[in-house]
N, C-alpha and C positions, 0 to 999 in steps of 0.2 A: 459470601457472608463477610469476609474480611473487608472488602471494598465498601460494603454497606455500613459496617461499624465505623470505618474511617470517615465516611461521608457524614454520619450522624455526629461524630465528634466534631467535624468541621462546623456543623450547625451551631454547636454549643460553645466553641472556643475561637471562632474566626475573629481576628483582630488585626490592627495595624493598617487598615485601609478605610478611609473615611468615605461615607456615602455622600454623593452629591445630589441635592434636591432636584436640580435641573442641570444636566450635563451641558458643558459649553459647546458651542458650534464648532464644526471641524472644517478646515480647508486643507485639501490634499492635492498635490500635483505630482502624480506618480507615473513612472514609465517602467514597466517590468520590475517593480520594487518587490523584494522578498516579503512574504506574508508577515513574518515576524517584525520586520522593520515597519511595515504599514500599520500593524496593530499597536506597536509601541508608540508610533507617532499619534495615532488616534487616541490612545489612552492619555498621552501627555497633553494633547490639546483639549480633550473633553473633561479631563480631571477625574476619570473613572478608572477602576481596576479592570483590566482585561486579561484573562487567562487563555493562552493559545495551546490547543492540543498539539503535543509533539508530533503526531502523525499528520498534521495539516501541512501540506506542501503546495507550492505554486507561487505565482507572482500577481501583483496588482498593477493595473494600468487604469488610471482614473484622474479626472480633474473635477474637484469638488470645491465649492466656495461657500463658506458659512452654512454647511449642511448639518442636518440633525444627526445625532449619534447613530440612530437606527438606520438612516440612509447610508452612512459611511460603512457600518457593519454589513449591510446588505450588499454593497459593492464588493467588499472583501469576500463574503461568503459565496454569493451567487456565481462569481467569475471562477471559482475554484471548487464547485460542488461541495461546499461546506454549509454548516448551519451555525447559528449563534443563539444563545439563550441568556436570559437575565435571571440571576439568582439573588435572592435576598436572605441574609442570614441574621440571626440574633447573635451578636457578639458580646463577649465580655470586655468591657472597656479597659480594664487594667491588664489584659492578657499580653504577653510578650511574643506570642506566636506571629510570625510574619506570613505574608501572602505566598512567598516562594516555598515556605515550609509546608503549606497546605495545598499546593497545586494538584497533587495526585488525588487527594480526597475530593477537591472541587470538581475535577474532571470526572471522577467516578460517579459523583452525585448527579452531575448534569447529563451524563450519558445513560443513566439507568432509566429503563422504561417503567416508570412508577405509575400506579393507579392511585395509591394513597399510602401515606407513611405516618405512623404515630411514633413520637419520640418522648420518652420519659427520663427525666434526670432525677434519680432518687436523692442525690446529694443536695441538690437545690430545691427538691420537692416541687418541680415544675414539669409541665408536659405541653406538647404541641401536636397538632394534627395537620398533615399536608394533604391536599387533594389535587388531583390532576384535571386538566381540561376545564377549568372554570371559565365562564364567559369573559371575565376580565380579571386582571391581577388584583389581589386584595390590597386595600390601602393599609400598608403596614404601620403607617404613622398613627392610625386609629387603634392599633392593638397595643395593649399595655404589656410591658416587660418587667421582669423582676428588677429590683434595684441593682445597678451596676452593669446592666446590659443595654446595648443599643443596636439599631439596625444597620447593616452594611450591605451594599449592593456590589455584586461582581458580575461581569459579563464574560461569557465563555464562548470561544469559537471552536467548534468540534469538527473533526474529520468524520466522514461516513464510516459506519461499521461495514466490514466485508460481508457480502451476502452469505447467508447461511446455506450450507450444502443441503439440498433437498434429498429426500430418500430416493426419488426417481433418478436424479443425477448420480447419486452414489451407486445405485444399482447398475446404471449404464457403465460407469467407470469400472466397476468390479467385473462386469461381463467382458468388457473390452480387454482388460488386463489379463483375464483368464484365457481369452481367445488368443491374445498375442503370445502368451507363454507357450501354448500348444503350437502355434504357428512357428515360433522360433525353433522349436524342436524339429518340426518337419523340414524347415529350411536347412538346418544343419545336416540333416540326413540326405539332402539332395546331392547329386553329382555336381562337379564344378560347372559343367555346361548347363545343367538344369537350373542351378542357382543363378547363373548369369542371366538366363532367360527370364527367370522370375523377377529379378530386379529391373531388367529392361522393361518388362510389362508394367511393373509398379511405377517406375519413373514416367513411362508414357501416360499412365492414368493420372499421375500428379500434374503433368504438364497440361492436361486438359482442364484443370481447375482454373478458376479465376486467379489472377496474380496475387490478390489480397489473401486468398485462401492458402496458396502455396507459401507465401511469405509468413503467414501466421503459423503454419505447420513447422517451417524451418526455424522460426523464432522460438517456438515451443521446445523443439529438439535442442537448440543451442542453450536455452535457459536451463533445461533439465541437466545438461552436461555441466554447466557452470555451477549448479546447485549441489553437485556431488562433493563429497569430502575430498580433501587434498590428495590422498592416496589413490582414490578412484580416478580423479582427473588426470593424475600423472600416468596411471595405467592406460587410460583412454588415449592420451597423447602418444604413448609408446606404441600402442596398437596402430594408430594412424601412421606413425613414421615407418613402422615395419611394413604395413600394407603398401604405402606409396613407394617405399624403397624397393620392395619386391616387384612392383609393377614397372618401376624404372629399369630395374635389372632385366626383366623380361623383354622390355622394349629394346634395350641394347643388344640382348642376345638374338632377338629376332632380326634386328638390323644386320648384325654380323653374319648370321646364318644366311640371310638373303644375299649379302655381299659375296660370301664364299660361293654360294650356288651360282651367282651371276658370273663370278670369275671362272668357275669350272666350266660353265656353259660356253663362255667366250674362248677358254683354252681349248676345249674340245672342238669348237668350230674352227679355230686356227689350225689345230692338228689335222682336221679333215681337209682343210684347204691345202695344208702343206703336203699331205699325201696325194 
């Protein structure tokens, strides 16, 4: 609701950016150019306002000569799994609000899945209705505005929304988590020999998977560790050092024991020869 209110306010007070009747052509020779630099350059050449979603990441490699604005935005968006939209606002001509101050509201409005929106401004005694999925964009120049207002156009480049977690996926995750918790209890109660055999079998099964699947599982485990809070990460590192230190000590002990046994065998053999 707060984002919606902010977006509606944007419709009523957006100012500081002049609308271009026909954006200038764009020429761009980019090689692995950051998206922000690319959109800034396109905005400068075309003479329009472009708002970039902070979540939009990637680079642009393209060679454009006197291209239409829509073509330039398509190149930026399609190469990085982004989308762009054209927003037209009724702005108050004497407002001191800048584009940077309104970016969060513009992004909220552009990303909302709206079917329709009605806005009423009691102070100005004006109202407006916005409809989605019209066959073509309305000709705003033909729409009358209250005195002191003018139309402003802003282009927005949006990052994709993360996929919503479905009920079935959530159910699977819950089932796996509960099964893993029980399994961990059972593993802890195994004897050392049984536990080693269990993990040997587990590693053998993992090695039968495709390399991509094995690496995906390992990546997930490492990312999970790195996402822990600092105290938990420190405890995890201490556990790893203790385990590897103990294994190293066992290896040395076994080596020394084998050396002693070998020496005793050789000594006994020499004694028998001497006798």
